[in-house]
BAFI-3210 file (N, C-alpha, C; in Angstrom, 3 decimals, decimal comma, padded with zeros to 6 digits):
// residues 314
n [1|2|3|4|5|6|7|8|9|10|11|12|13|14|15|16|17|18|19|20|21|22|23|24|25|26|27|28|29|30|31|32|33|34|35|36|37|38|39|40|41|42|43|44|45|46|47|48|49|50|51|52|53|54|55|56|57|58|59|60|61|62|63|64|65|66|67|68|69|70|71|72|73|74|75|76|77|78|79|80|81|82|83|84|85|86|87|88|89|90|91|92|93|94|95|96|97|98|99|100|101|102|103|104|105|106|107|108|109|110|111|112|113|114|115|116|117|118|119|120|121|122|123|124|125|126|127|128|129|130|131|132|133|134|135|136|137|138|139|140|141|142|143|144|145|146|147|148|149|150|151|152|153|154|155|156|157|158|159|160|161|162|163|164|165|166|167|168|169|170|171|172|173|174|175|176|177|178|179|180|181|182|183|184|185|186|187|188|189|190|191|192|193|194|195|196|197|198|199|200|201|202|203|204|205|206|207|208|209|210|211|212|213|214|215|216|217|218|219|220|221|222|223|224|225|226|227|228|229|230|231|232|233|234|235|236|237|238|239|240|241|242|243|244|245|246|247|248|249|250|251|252|253|254|255|256|257|258|259|260|261|262|263|264|265|266|267|268|269|270|271|272|273|274|275|276|277|278|279|280|281|282|283|284|285|286|287|288|289|290|291|292|293|294|295|296|297|298|299|300|301|302|303|304|305|306|307|308|309|310|311|312|313|314]
n.u [018,264|016,144|014,039|013,912|013,258|010,786|009,256|009,587|009,156|006,350|005,197|006,189|005,162|002,516|002,684|003,416|001,152|-000,786|000,297|-000,105|-002,906|-003,415|-002,029|-003,291|-005,776|-007,689|-008,391|-009,584|-008,633|-010,219|-010,827|-008,268|-007,641|-009,599|-008,791|-006,346|-007,218|-008,762|-006,745|-005,269|-007,083|-008,411|-007,438|-004,556|-004,306|-005,728|-004,106|-001,781|-002,772|-003,489|-000,978|000,516|-001,025|-000,537|002,044|004,221|004,286|006,688|008,488|007,984|008,719|011,563|014,153|016,869|016,859|015,195|016,777|019,024|017,920|016,851|019,158|020,824|019,152|018,943|021,598|021,996|019,989|020,919|023,460|022,795|021,188|022,940|025,102|023,680|022,569|024,891|026,005|024,083|023,733|021,661|019,070|018,277|015,739|015,509|017,610|016,513|014,419|015,897|017,289|015,160|014,275|016,312|015,996|013,368|011,240|009,067|007,464|004,930|003,089|004,641|006,891|006,015|003,982|005,568|007,948|006,997|005,845|008,170|009,838|008,354|006,188|007,814|009,072|007,189|006,712|009,167|009,022|006,612|007,281|009,279|007,775|006,146|008,062|009,056|006,767|006,202|008,547|010,627|009,257|007,938|010,352|011,624|009,713|009,918|012,566|012,332|010,359|011,640|013,729|012,310|011,410|008,979|006,393|005,972|007,038|007,954|005,811|003,859|004,822|004,883|002,151|001,400|002,689|001,318|-001,250|-000,806|-000,320|-002,824|-004,757|-003,906|-004,613|-002,888|-001,017|-002,806|-003,791|-001,485|-000,994|-003,390|-003,143|-000,883|-001,965|-003,968|-002,389|-001,039|-003,164|-003,824|-005,752|-007,777|-008,867|-012,219|-013,301|-014,822|-014,208|-011,425|-011,168|-012,325|-010,623|-008,232|-008,825|-009,364|-006,947|-005,215|-005,651|-004,149|-001,463|-001,597|-003,432|-002,198|000,215|-000,760|-002,257|-000,180|001,323|-000,597|-000,849|001,719|001,679|000,808|002,935|005,137|008,278|010,760|013,111|016,359|017,849|020,239|019,903|017,769|019,037|020,806|019,041|017,881|020,051|020,948|018,790|018,282|020,750|022,672|021,187|020,444|023,068|023,939|022,050|022,558|025,102|024,487|022,837|024,690|026,505|024,918|024,416|022,246|020,420|019,562|016,119|015,501|017,442|017,912|015,380|015,301|017,376|016,486|014,080|015,111|015,993|013,797|012,008|011,758|009,229|005,960|004,936|006,889|006,702|004,239|004,846|006,847|005,333|003,521|005,125|006,346|008,912|011,038|008,978|008,488|010,884|010,969|008,755|009,653|011,832|010,557|009,271|011,481|013,110|011,392|011,141|013,840|014,208|013,405|015,671|017,558|016,322|016,030|018,737|019,401|017,729|018,798|021,330|020,920|018,878|019,195|018,723|016,320|013,616|010,893]
n.v [024,973|026,333|025,598|022,824|022,707|023,915|021,907|019,681|020,547|021,308|018,741|017,479|019,236|018,546|016,000|016,783|018,281|016,247|014,709|016,439|016,446|013,823|013,687|015,517|014,503|015,341|013,771|010,582|007,103|005,655|007,576|008,164|005,672|005,583|007,620|006,560|004,167|005,157|006,235|003,897|002,130|003,609|006,334|006,149|003,691|004,589|006,698|005,238|003,539|005,370|006,540|004,281|003,368|005,332|004,892|003,487|-000,010|-001,119|000,413|-000,160|-002,860|-003,416|-005,222|-005,095|-003,007|-004,021|-006,195|-004,870|-003,427|-005,494|-007,047|-005,215|-004,759|-007,336|-007,855|-005,843|-006,520|-009,042|-008,332|-006,371|-007,881|-009,903|-008,405|-006,852|-008,868|-009,908|-007,607|-006,822|-009,077|-010,844|-013,173|-015,254|-014,476|-011,858|-010,704|-010,925|-009,050|-006,686|-006,719|-006,406|-003,869|-002,316|-002,321|-001,898|000,497|003,403|003,507|003,576|005,347|007,629|007,816|007,613|009,728|012,007|011,932|011,857|014,368|015,861|015,103|014,509|012,710|010,797|009,152|007,515|004,883|003,329|003,611|002,340|-000,283|-000,791|-000,646|-002,895|-004,993|-004,762|-005,501|-008,120|-009,542|-008,610|-008,139|-010,704|-012,210|-011,177|-011,947|-014,708|-015,287|-014,413|-016,166|-018,648|-018,233|-018,114|-020,615|-021,329|-023,392|-024,793|-022,662|-021,823|-022,439|-020,867|-018,259|-018,204|-018,381|-015,953|-014,121|-014,702|-013,835|-011,100|-010,522|-011,105|-009,695|-007,174|-003,804|-001,918|-003,343|-004,569|-002,308|-001,441|-003,616|-003,539|-001,034|-001,430|-003,348|-001,829|000,013|-001,704|-002,554|-000,268|001,442|004,285|006,529|007,668|011,142|012,064|009,933|010,056|012,550|012,009|009,963|011,367|013,386|011,906|010,514|012,644|013,231|011,466|012,069|014,364|013,260|010,849|011,671|013,224|011,268|009,533|011,086|011,364|008,695|008,232|009,668|008,071|006,508|005,656|006,859|004,631|002,574|001,204|002,716|002,519|000,371|001,402|003,589|002,154|000,849|003,099|004,515|002,551|002,450|005,129|006,076|004,023|002,323|003,988|004,400|001,789|001,047|002,991|002,185|-000,360|000,353|001,686|-000,387|-002,089|-000,453|001,384|004,121|007,597|008,749|006,576|005,338|007,407|007,647|005,183|005,424|007,599|006,528|004,531|006,099|006,628|006,740|004,155|001,760|001,711|-000,803|-002,417|-002,256|-003,520|-006,139|-006,721|-006,643|-008,690|-010,994|-010,721|-009,488|-007,195|-005,047|-002,467|-001,097|-001,180|000,422|002,876|003,292|003,669|006,128|007,853|007,638|008,715|011,380|012,271|011,950|014,229|015,826|014,089|013,334|015,803|016,395|014,293|014,900|017,366|016,501|014,601|015,545|018,242|021,788|022,116|020,714|019,146]
n.w [063,853|065,138|063,469|063,855|066,576|066,424|065,412|067,156|069,819|070,108|070,002|072,323|074,134|074,006|075,178|077,770|078,464|078,448|080,503|082,676|082,697|083,445|085,854|087,539|087,556|085,739|083,670|084,312|084,901|083,131|081,206|080,162|079,107|077,148|075,350|074,443|073,288|071,219|069,600|069,029|067,775|065,823|064,888|064,435|062,892|060,632|059,715|059,065|057,060|055,014|054,396|053,576|051,437|049,621|048,927|046,576|045,838|045,068|046,409|049,060|049,641|050,649|050,828|051,631|053,457|055,500|056,262|057,278|059,455|061,058|061,552|062,978|065,191|066,338|067,056|068,970|070,836|071,771|072,830|074,767|076,455|077,425|078,550|080,395|082,020|083,207|084,398|086,274|087,671|087,116|085,998|083,098|082,234|083,195|081,787|079,226|079,322|079,579|077,174|075,378|076,116|075,092|072,330|071,547|070,772|071,133|068,554|067,305|068,774|069,140|067,335|064,557|064,197|064,965|063,381|060,757|060,679|060,973|058,839|056,600|054,222|053,074|054,873|055,933|054,995|055,651|058,456|059,046|058,324|060,215|062,582|062,201|062,162|064,777|066,234|065,410|065,556|067,473|069,938|070,376|070,482|072,784|074,716|074,434|075,313|077,958|078,910|078,615|080,397|082,775|082,944|081,804|080,485|077,181|075,682|073,082|071,353|072,536|072,088|069,292|068,779|069,940|068,243|065,913|066,613|066,720|064,012|062,938|064,364|065,305|064,961|063,820|062,301|060,543|059,215|057,895|056,136|054,661|053,471|051,834|050,132|048,890|047,554|045,776|044,229|042,972|043,950|044,226|046,539|046,903|046,862|049,280|051,020|051,126|052,323|054,806|055,859|055,894|057,740|060,093|060,377|060,844|063,454|064,865|065,701|067,643|069,553|070,252|071,469|073,584|074,960|075,613|077,437|079,497|080,301|081,272|083,598|085,630|086,362|088,756|090,106|090,898|092,787|091,856|090,033|088,664|086,895|085,456|084,251|082,643|080,807|079,635|078,447|076,682|074,936|074,003|073,161|072,398|070,677|068,356|067,357|066,732|064,779|062,855|062,080|061,018|058,864|057,294|056,689|055,144|053,056|052,896|051,810|052,501|052,392|053,995|055,647|057,430|058,614|059,965|061,862|063,393|064,291|065,894|067,929|069,482|072,616|075,197|074,669|076,118|076,344|077,388|080,172|080,519|079,711|081,579|083,924|083,398|083,455|085,844|086,010|086,871|086,922|088,078|087,621|084,861|084,293|085,323|083,615|081,166|081,637|082,293|079,985|078,092|078,924|078,726|076,024|074,768|074,601|073,346|070,918|069,705|069,289|067,504|065,317|064,552|063,798|061,721|060,079|059,958|060,055|058,786|058,791|057,021]
ca.u [017,912|014,814|013,066|013,782|012,515|009,401|008,565|009,640|008,632|004,895|004,852|006,436|004,203|001,316|002,961|003,365|-000,250|-001,430|000,802|-000,823|-004,292|-003,433|-001,499|-004,283|-007,018|-008,663|-008,825|-009,366|-008,055|-011,101|-010,661|-006,958|-007,772|-010,410|-007,956|-005,371|-007,922|-009,111|-005,538|-004,840|-008,051|-009,000|-006,650|-003,260|-004,502|-006,141|-002,910|-000,901|-003,394|-003,390|000,418|000,962|-001,759|000,058|003,431|004,328|004,679|008,108|009,247|007,740|009,428|012,994|014,766|018,130|016,519|014,733|017,932|019,855|017,252|016,758|020,500|021,230|018,336|019,300|022,914|021,818|019,212|021,794|024,500|022,188|020,714|024,076|025,816|022,804|022,482|026,139|026,229|023,140|023,693|020,307|018,907|018,006|014,499|015,811|018,396|015,607|013,720|016,862|017,528|013,989|014,274|017,319|015,702|011,932|010,880|007,696|007,333|003,551|002,478|005,489|007,790|005,361|003,467|006,601|008,913|006,301|005,743|009,494|010,552|007,454|005,611|008,811|009,531|006,068|006,884|010,145|008,553|005,597|007,983|009,933|006,727|005,733|009,147|009,075|005,615|006,150|009,841|011,361|008,427|007,905|011,678|011,810|008,844|010,457|013,728|011,840|009,670|012,655|014,431|011,450|011,040|007,587|006,170|005,511|007,398|008,038|004,466|003,145|005,296|004,411|000,731|001,314|003,046|000,208|-002,347|-000,446|-000,523|-004,223|-005,692|-003,416|-005,137|-001,812|-000,506|-003,882|-003,826|-000,305|-001,234|-004,470|-002,600|-000,031|-002,865|-004,606|-001,377|-000,799|-004,339|-004,015|-007,016|-007,827|-009,994|-013,137|-013,065|-015,304|-013,472|-010,090|-011,288|-012,582|-009,420|-007,246|-009,215|-009,178|-005,524|-004,526|-005,819|-003,285|-000,332|-001,948|-004,063|-001,226|001,156|-001,526|-002,546|001,079|001,624|-001,553|-000,512|002,966|001,432|000,571|004,117|005,977|009,734|011,125|014,543|017,034|018,133|021,347|019,331|016,986|020,005|021,307|018,022|017,672|021,213|020,942|017,737|018,363|022,090|023,319|020,360|020,667|024,423|023,978|021,250|023,299|026,153|023,883|022,395|025,887|027,054|024,038|024,328|020,914|020,527|018,493|015,683|015,177|018,427|017,661|014,174|015,623|018,190|015,626|013,152|015,874|016,152|012,565|012,104|011,282|007,784|005,262|004,680|007,899|006,142|003,180|005,506|007,482|004,296|002,942|006,042|006,939|010,333|011,362|007,915|008,637|012,026|010,552|007,886|010,494|012,638|009,672|009,085|012,749|013,550|010,505|011,517|015,161|014,183|013,283|017,021|018,259|015,688|016,415|020,108|019,389|017,131|019,781|022,451|020,589|017,959|019,656|017,811|015,177|012,650|009,829]
ca.v [024,675|026,861|024,813|021,536|022,933|024,252|020,646|018,723|021,075|021,152|017,351|017,207|020,044|017,708|014,996|017,460|018,596|015,002|014,341|017,262|015,990|012,594|013,919|016,235|013,756|015,887|012,515|009,408|005,990|005,297|008,590|007,949|004,464|005,929|008,362|005,658|003,220|005,895|006,293|002,556|001,450|004,456|007,405|005,701|002,812|005,386|007,381|004,247|003,088|006,431|006,689|003,103|003,316|006,315|004,509|002,391|-001,293|-001,333|001,129|-000,759|-004,126|-003,103|-006,309|-004,687|-002,191|-004,915|-006,969|-003,984|-003,119|-006,713|-007,421|-004,293|-004,988|-008,609|-007,687|-005,048|-007,312|-010,027|-007,689|-005,724|-008,929|-010,567|-007,451|-006,510|-010,024|-009,995|-006,397|-006,733|-010,395|-011,342|-014,435|-015,121|-013,720|-010,449|-010,289|-010,766|-007,769|-005,626|-006,736|-005,826|-002,431|-001,641|-002,290|-001,758|001,873|003,886|003,899|003,850|006,523|008,808|007,879|007,890|011,102|013,028|011,920|012,267|015,827|016,462|014,744|014,357|011,399|009,857|008,232|006,728|003,462|002,659|003,573|001,287|-001,563|-000,930|-000,958|-004,283|-005,868|-004,726|-006,210|-009,549|-010,191|-008,293|-008,386|-012,149|-012,686|-010,835|-012,813|-016,068|-015,360|-014,283|-017,403|-019,690|-017,922|-018,395|-022,016|-021,499|-024,499|-024,539|-021,275|-021,526|-022,424|-019,703|-017,058|-018,256|-018,005|-014,514|-013,419|-014,884|-012,947|-009,746|-010,410|-011,247|-008,849|-005,845|-002,868|-001,213|-004,251|-004,714|-001,083|-001,444|-004,606|-003,034|000,069|-002,020|-003,982|-000,757|000,546|-002,695|-002,608|001,022|002,012|005,715|006,770|008,748|012,396|012,088|008,951|010,610|013,624|011,383|009,302|012,402|014,062|010,992|010,249|013,820|013,252|010,463|012,683|015,062|012,397|009,868|012,305|013,590|010,034|009,038|011,869|011,026|007,363|008,322|010,292|007,036|005,667|006,210|006,668|003,661|002,356|000,559|003,730|002,066|-000,413|002,341|004,314|001,194|000,688|004,375|004,792|001,559|002,761|006,471|006,375|002,902|001,819|004,749|004,176|000,458|001,058|003,790|001,318|-001,402|000,976|001,969|-001,655|-002,621|000,517|001,983|005,567|008,444|009,030|005,379|005,154|008,454|007,267|004,076|005,925|008,412|005,609|003,871|007,052|006,797|006,198|002,789|001,619|001,385|-002,243|-003,069|-002,359|-004,535|-007,444|-006,909|-006,958|-009,999|-012,067|-010,344|-009,231|-005,767|-004,174|-001,087|-000,490|-000,991|001,598|004,057|003,476|004,256|007,540|008,585|007,706|009,639|012,751|012,592|011,928|015,612|016,275|013,208|013,404|017,095|016,251|013,436|015,646|018,352|015,811|013,869|016,293|019,619|022,803|022,354|019,636|019,511]
ca.w [065,239|065,425|062,729|064,537|067,817|066,090|065,175|068,259|071,077|070,234|070,300|073,728|074,897|074,091|076,202|079,065|078,726|078,832|081,828|083,644|082,778|084,223|087,201|088,340|087,451|084,803|083,073|085,162|084,172|082,020|080,170|079,535|078,306|075,985|074,401|073,846|072,432|070,002|068,775|068,627|066,925|064,792|064,268|063,933|061,730|059,479|059,236|058,439|055,813|054,009|053,978|052,839|050,175|048,717|048,678|045,602|046,411|044,779|047,437|050,372|049,852|050,602|051,583|052,254|054,620|056,560|056,738|058,092|060,719|061,865|061,998|064,029|066,376|066,968|067,692|070,188|071,792|072,393|073,634|075,936|077,352|078,067|079,411|081,506|082,920|083,965|085,196|087,391|088,292|086,957|085,299|081,672|082,046|083,414|080,632|078,094|079,441|079,306|075,737|074,713|076,405|074,273|070,891|071,269|071,093|070,948|067,153|066,947|069,382|069,066|066,192|063,272|064,108|065,087|062,277|059,534|060,751|060,849|057,618|055,471|053,951|052,551|055,918|056,447|054,665|056,507|059,841|059,125|058,314|061,514|063,551|061,983|062,618|066,239|066,797|065,071|065,796|068,701|071,124|070,642|070,884|074,191|075,506|074,384|076,203|079,331|079,289|078,788|081,634|083,926|082,916|081,411|079,568|075,819|075,391|071,660|070,791|073,062|071,412|067,910|068,805|070,216|067,011|064,984|067,015|066,305|062,568|062,563|065,116|065,648|063,955|063,141|061,266|059,552|058,416|057,014|055,083|053,812|052,679|050,791|049,156|048,125|046,643|044,725|043,359|042,329|044,434|044,528|047,434|046,509|047,571|050,666|051,819|051,335|053,309|056,104|056,353|056,191|058,978|061,221|060,532|061,376|064,915|065,491|066,384|068,883|070,553|070,727|072,390|074,778|075,689|076,173|078,630|080,553|080,799|082,032|084,896|086,630|086,535|089,812|090,082|091,925|092,933|090,744|089,023|087,837|085,810|084,638|083,429|081,641|079,776|078,953|077,585|075,605|073,955|073,413|072,634|071,723|069,572|067,117|066,838|066,130|063,554|061,869|061,563|060,186|057,617|056,493|056,215|054,099|051,976|052,815|051,632|053,033|053,760|054,762|056,707|058,425|059,352|060,863|062,972|064,250|064,944|066,961|069,015|070,247|073,985|075,432|074,538|077,371|076,365|078,219|081,517|080,464|079,675|082,878|084,913|083,065|083,845|087,132|085,794|086,994|086,407|088,530|086,944|083,475|084,282|085,510|082,409|080,151|081,968|082,208|078,589|077,370|079,296|078,182|074,559|074,281|074,277|072,420|069,602|069,134|068,804|066,328|064,207|064,106|063,182|060,508|059,219|059,861|060,584|057,895|058,602|056,100]
c.u [016,483|013,741|012,841|012,955|011,050|008,582|008,470|009,007|007,113|004,481|005,063|005,596|002,874|001,495|002,846|001,930|-001,013|-000,998|000,071|-002,268|-004,400|-003,015|-002,523|-005,697|-008,103|-009,244|-008,573|-008,825|-008,901|-010,960|-009,348|-007,007|-008,564|-009,617|-006,999|-006,016|-008,380|-007,914|-005,219|-005,780|-008,571|-007,986|-005,348|-003,394|-004,900|-004,944|-001,996|-001,467|-003,216|-001,959|000,888|000,246|-001,163|001,502|003,484|004,850|006,169|009,007|009,155|008,620|010,926|013,723|016,042|017,869|016,080|015,885|018,815|019,224|017,195|018,127|020,974|020,458|018,698|020,649|022,769|021,044|020,115|022,828|023,922|021,705|021,872|024,799|024,975|022,683|023,722|026,305|025,335|022,899|022,289|020,284|018,559|016,752|014,746|016,672|017,529|014,854|014,660|017,197|016,382|013,928|015,210|016,872|014,234|011,459|009,440|007,520|005,911|003,033|003,324|006,245|007,112|004,789|004,560|007,490|008,258|006,134|007,091|010,109|009,658|007,044|006,631|009,278|008,402|006,266|007,948|009,705|007,495|006,243|008,678|008,927|006,309|006,794|009,201|007,970|005,674|007,472|010,392|010,532|008,281|009,258|011,937|010,974|009,371|011,631|013,284|011,175|010,645|013,393|013,628|010,980|009,591|007,471|005,678|005,842|007,346|006,651|003,654|003,543|004,859|002,938|000,560|001,644|001,939|-000,972|-002,071|-000,735|-001,996|-005,141|-005,201|-003,858|-004,049|-001,232|-001,544|-003,931|-002,656|-000,516|-002,316|-003,989|-001,717|-000,896|-003,548|-003,638|-001,137|-001,943|-004,589|-005,305|-006,840|-009,060|-010,893|-012,937|-013,549|-014,554|-012,063|-010,119|-011,499|-011,317|-008,324|-007,538|-008,967|-007,701|-004,770|-004,670|-004,839|-002,166|-000,696|-002,519|-003,078|-000,287|000,463|-001,802|-001,305|001,422|000,704|-001,245|000,753|002,753|001,231|001,766|005,040|007,458|010,101|012,642|015,137|017,418|019,336|020,853|018,492|017,907|020,555|020,311|017,863|018,815|021,248|019,941|017,985|019,697|022,637|022,501|020,515|022,045|024,509|023,213|021,929|024,411|025,607|023,430|023,583|026,462|026,227|023,805|022,966|021,046|019,391|017,385|015,398|016,165|018,219|016,449|014,475|016,417|017,336|014,593|013,842|016,076|014,898|012,708|011,517|009,760|007,156|004,939|005,695|007,387|005,068|003,789|006,188|006,490|003,707|003,810|006,705|008,457|010,547|010,227|008,069|009,778|011,719|009,668|008,693|011,317|011,814|009,524|010,366|013,202|012,673|010,872|012,840|015,175|013,920|014,648|017,665|017,646|015,976|017,815|020,160|018,799|018,105|020,922|022,096|019,668|018,458|018,598|016,564|014,304|011,526|008,516]
c.v [025,110|026,036|023,448|021,696|023,252|023,009|019,818|019,254|021,003|019,715|017,046|018,093|019,295|016,605|015,608|017,819|017,352|014,536|015,139|016,817|014,711|012,813|014,571|015,704|014,488|014,734|011,393|008,270|005,593|006,294|008,433|006,726|004,735|006,664|007,419|004,607|003,893|005,949|004,927|001,926|002,294|005,388|006,896|004,674|003,577|006,110|006,409|003,761|004,123|006,544|005,498|002,983|004,265|005,984|003,366|001,114|-001,558|-000,641|000,417|-001,975|-003,928|-004,127|-005,921|-003,861|-003,069|-005,728|-006,129|-003,729|-004,341|-007,119|-006,527|-004,526|-006,266|-008,534|-006,929|-005,823|-008,288|-009,399|-007,071|-006,759|-009,557|-009,625|-007,083|-007,630|-010,128|-008,801|-006,346|-008,083|-010,977|-012,702|-014,180|-014,296|-012,217|-009,893|-010,067|-009,448|-006,609|-005,564|-006,102|-004,321|-001,668|-001,452|-002,099|-000,385|002,209|004,427|004,342|005,167|007,783|008,898|008,277|009,299|012,164|013,083|012,234|013,782|016,484|016,265|014,555|012,912|010,374|008,856|007,355|005,243|002,783|002,580|002,502|-000,089|-001,824|-001,306|-002,419|-005,262|-005,910|-005,602|-007,710|-010,270|-009,887|-008,494|-009,881|-012,719|-012,390|-011,716|-014,238|-016,227|-015,282|-015,580|-018,555|-019,483|-018,236|-019,842|-022,252|-022,665|-024,018|-023,123|-020,954|-021,456|-021,225|-018,442|-017,031|-017,878|-016,512|-013,707|-013,543|-013,994|-011,516|-009,556|-010,365|-010,218|-007,450|-004,845|-002,103|-002,068|-004,429|-003,491|-001,023|-002,401|-004,116|-001,885|-000,428|-002,646|-002,932|-000,150|-000,404|-002,750|-001,294|001,715|003,496|005,987|007,873|009,978|012,413|011,107|009,454|011,723|013,063|010,756|010,313|013,103|013,173|010,712|011,421|013,931|012,333|011,110|013,376|014,148|011,371|010,484|012,714|012,344|009,427|009,777|011,527|009,663|007,392|008,893|009,259|006,150|006,278|005,986|005,732|003,540|001,686|001,516|003,370|001,259|000,460|003,131|003,418|001,058|001,968|004,697|003,817|001,945|004,087|006,756|005,223|002,416|002,655|004,525|002,832|000,441|001,893|002,958|000,247|-000,836|001,268|000,683|-002,208|-001,629|001,149|003,508|006,292|008,542|007,796|005,150|006,172|008,117|006,160|004,543|006,739|007,552|004,882|004,790|007,308|006,195|004,797|002,752|001,199|-000,097|-002,984|-003,257|-003,443|-005,930|-007,736|-007,284|-008,347|-011,142|-011,809|-010,235|-007,718|-004,842|-002,715|-000,382|-000,273|000,248|002,880|004,342|004,081|005,749|008,335|008,719|008,650|011,085|013,138|012,609|013,307|016,116|015,411|013,257|014,734|017,019|015,407|014,148|016,684|017,687|015,229|014,624|017,700|020,568|022,996|021,150|020,101|019,682]
c.w [065,551|064,723|063,371|065,804|067,541|065,791|066,450|069,549|071,176|070,552|071,781|074,641|075,038|075,132|077,593|079,445|079,162|080,215|082,919|083,810|083,593|085,660|088,106|088,144|086,668|083,985|084,072|084,300|082,972|080,872|079,423|078,623|077,034|074,922|073,684|072,951|071,135|069,056|068,192|067,604|065,765|064,126|063,664|062,800|060,477|058,870|058,496|057,111|054,707|053,498|053,157|051,496|049,145|048,359|047,674|046,253|046,193|045,795|048,778|050,614|049,621|051,471|052,285|053,505|055,784|057,135|057,647|059,455|061,632|062,397|063,139|065,311|067,101|067,676|069,004|071,246|072,533|073,306|074,899|076,949|078,124|079,024|080,621|082,517|083,796|084,904|086,425|088,052|088,267|086,292|083,839|081,411|082,193|082,282|079,409|078,134|079,122|077,812|074,974|074,934|075,478|072,829|070,549|071,732|070,777|069,529|066,841|067,476|069,242|067,744|064,901|063,224|064,103|063,849|060,940|059,518|060,500|059,465|056,400|055,234|053,485|053,597|056,450|056,191|055,530|057,965|060,032|059,133|059,654|062,586|063,429|062,472|064,142|066,834|066,555|065,279|067,178|069,962|071,392|071,066|072,355|075,100|075,551|075,342|077,663|079,782|079,494|080,108|082,880|083,951|082,564|080,422|078,214|075,361|073,905|071,043|071,274|072,322|069,949|067,840|069,043|068,974|065,980|065,316|066,611|064,823|062,204|063,207|065,426|064,589|063,207|062,017|060,164|058,637|057,446|055,846|054,125|052,934|051,553|049,708|048,288|047,131|045,476|043,728|042,637|042,736|044,715|045,374|046,879|047,391|049,007|051,571|052,120|052,376|054,708|056,682|056,685|057,502|060,192|061,458|061,127|062,886|065,621|066,296|067,677|069,953|071,114|071,754|073,694|075,621|076,314|077,458|079,785|081,147|081,647|083,428|085,991|086,894|087,590|089,550|091,227|092,006|091,705|089,652|088,166|086,648|084,887|083,714|082,324|080,488|078,955|077,991|076,411|074,523|073,252|072,737|071,796|070,525|068,294|066,509|066,125|064,803|062,473|061,250|060,642|058,846|056,702|055,898|055,057|052,962|051,798|052,781|052,340|051,976|054,609|055,896|057,819|059,274|060,355|062,075|063,934|064,964|066,097|068,159|069,820|071,644|074,079|075,367|075,865|077,477|077,228|079,647|081,565|080,490|081,007|083,955|084,669|083,569|085,186|087,027|085,783|086,525|086,820|087,809|085,461|083,351|084,414|084,261|081,279|080,387|081,761|080,755|077,773|077,665|078,639|076,650|073,961|073,823|073,192|071,019|068,921|068,551|067,534|065,117|063,664|063,344|061,818|059,560|058,985|060,384|059,783|057,718|057,711|056,831]
res [m|q|n|v|l|s|v|i|l|p|f|f|a|l|v|l|t|g|y|g|a|g|r|w|r|v|l|d|d|a|g|i|n|g|v|n|r|f|v|f|y|f|a|l|p|c|l|l|f|v|k|m|a|a|t|p|v|s|v|v|f|n|g|a|f|l|a|a|y|v|t|g|g|l|v|l|f|g|a|a|a|v|i|g|k|l|a|f|r|g|n|l|a|e|g|g|l|l|g|l|a|a|c|y|g|n|i|g|y|m|g|i|p|l|l|v|a|a|m|g|d|s|v|a|a|p|l|a|l|i|l|t|v|d|l|v|l|f|v|p|l|g|m|l|v|i|e|i|g|k|g|e|g|e|s|v|r|h|v|i|r|a|a|g|r|v|l|l|t|n|p|l|v|i|a|i|v|a|g|i|a|a|s|a|a|g|v|t|l|p|g|p|v|a|a|f|t|g|l|l|g|s|a|a|g|p|c|a|m|f|g|l|g|a|a|l|a|g|r|p|i|t|g|g|l|g|m|v|a|y|m|t|i|a|k|l|v|v|h|p|i|v|i|a|g|a|m|a|v|f|g|i|a|a|p|w|s|t|a|a|v|l|a|a|g|m|p|i|a|a|t|l|f|v|i|g|r|q|y|d|v|y|p|e|r|a|s|t|a|v|l|v|s|t|v|l|s|v|l|t|l|t|a|l|l|l|l|f|v|g|g|t|p|t]
***
């Protein structure tokens, strides 16, 4: 217990520190944006590149793992969308947002830094694959359902173009692909380059958590707490259970199965609010769900780490 807390509490202390900086305007909106852009364009891509370059290609391409994660996610997306649509008497677009909330977590800014610190480099590859699947499958799927529900024109082509832009321009995906290519080519980074990438990548965790907290400071608590509770429980409780079941059915062993379950326990990604605002589908409730799920994940992630990792994270 003490070892788990020694890993997880400093990370959430960084979130709280960032929240205070944003709440009391030590950082203005431009400063918060700067921190998050540093993480997105520099520190986190560097971390992902280094970890993937050090992972053998034969380990990365795990078809059974991808099948398990995608199957579990699709089942949850569909169930959460349909049940949510019926429970809250919404339309298809609103159901799509609820489905996305259930299966799209904060892997990049929180999951990778926290779980690599807790479990070691062995989970970097599965987490990178999960991040890629989320960006190129589940986010476009959620957008597609929302657009169809709102009667948007050319929905399929729009979503395909959006997925293509992610593959071609997202620095996190580019870093993952470049790292895999470096591993396949047997590239060994020269000493100064390795030191540089290691130093820059090590900034990803602290800066990501600090920036996350600062960004959350601007998210007000609004009404619709029943729907917020639905999204939060679906993400923090149901998603890990579904993914654990999928990993068991497909016979995926630890540490990859453990990484997938813990990744599923990450809070709702802030992108949900961006999508909600873009399509005018529950933007305030999406914002509240991001904040509430992040706060409660202190407890749920601690429980998951104790259950699946035990008292001795690496």
